[in-house]
Each structure stands twice: as structure tokens, then as C-alpha cells.
Steps between C-alpha positions, in 0.01 A plus 500: 500500500237230541495444126876433492471248786221318315701500176812360670293228667345409167838490329637255759207259464576250226273235348699236690439665835128517436457165327191315616525124495212267425554321832708518816671171404611652169636801682699286744636280220594800284678671789691180582606468136604866480707452819682206341590687180792742477475840334715493183590866543569518875665157520491480881128554562196292429210631295307608810784699660618670183360836391648489150262530203613158378403341832164676495430366150606149597291509818197599297574226249532238777176621659314482169637155419392369843152644455489348151537158663857419399698271731810598695727282284356654185556855628854422613576338164368810322718729713814290461452466125466876477765613753717194554574296812616819671144592600482198730627555854533123536661374180399159375730205566651452154845434361558869430395606852679219682782731606246731666367214708824314574744794500438609860534142624825461305638824640408396853671164459807666348518746792465219755774305325735800501420562867562135586841497329597835653411387854670166445818671381496741795469211744783312330729804514426570866541131593849480354746683719835543345793427722798724467836353429772559761665755273177691451427487875850635578452782249159582647644510852780725378248740341280503808797578726600781268147653529510482881796739520 
């Protein structure tokens, strides 16, 4: 029984989980970088939160690159050249990502404009009270008297 517990514990420990950094600064920088990169397999998790084998490999690669003395921009460039802009949680401000940055603002403005016109139309309709012609009023009175019986 004890042997199986030890074997399971060993199987769960990966090289990434036990990676020893050269310095505390490198560890902090590597963890910050891994938090800012998205797992290509999971798509909604960063490299730290993901348990996929791809994320484990990428975490290890980021850790090793940081310890090798590479800069953040160099590591991010390596990851984006390999996996595309998708790995960045905050896409760069470029022509092809402009809709990602300006889309929410455009949708908000469009919604405010629709709301403004809707409220304006509702106020205009409620402000205008139609007057009934004498014929229509007579017919209405006739119908109301019929319902009273």
C-alpha cells in the first residue's frame, strides 16, 4: 500500500513542478511570464493553471529560457513565432488585432446609440396624444354603452 502511494506521488511530480531556479528573481519573472501566456491546448487557461502536457512543456521551456538569461520580449517573441499571437492573453496593438481592442468600445457605443433612439422614440410617442374625431368619439361612446348593459 505504501509503495503505491509513493509511486503515485512520484508520477504526479513533473520536472516543471520541481524546477529549481538560479535565483528568486528568475523564479518570479518566469512565473509572471507563464501567467501571461495562454496554453495552446486548453485555450482558456494560462501556462501555470493548465495541467495539460503541452502547458507543462511550455512552462519548463519558459523557466529554462529565463534561467538562460533571455529577456521577456525575446521569450514572448519565441512563443508567438512558434504558437502564434493566440498564446498572448493581451494581444499586441496591431492592424490585425485592432478589432479586439476597439470592438468592445464600438459595441458599447452602438448599444448606447440604439438605447438613445429607442428612449427618444418612446418619449415622442407618449408625448403625442391623438385626439379622436367626433365620429370616432361617438362610436366609442356607443360601444361603451353597449358593454354597460
